[in-house]
Phi, psi and omega in degrees: 000131185287140173093343185290319183291330179296312180295325180299319178293316180296319183303317182290318179294316181296321179299315179295315181296317180295323179296316180295317179296318179297318179298317180296312181294324178296317180297314180296320180298318178296317180299316180295317180298313180296317181297320180291324180287324183285326183234203179286146177286353178281129181296322183293330183256004181234097183296328179292320178292322178297322181286331181281000000 
C-alpha cells in the first residue's frame, strides 16, 4: 500500500520530538508556577519570575 512507510518514518521522529518538546514546556511551566507562588506575580518586581 502506497504511503504507509512514509508516515511510519515521520511518526517515530515526531514522537521523539514531541516528547522532548513536552518535557521542555512542562519544566518551564513548573518554574513559572513556583516563581509566581514564591514572590510577587508581577514580572517587574519578581526577578525569579522574570528569569523563568
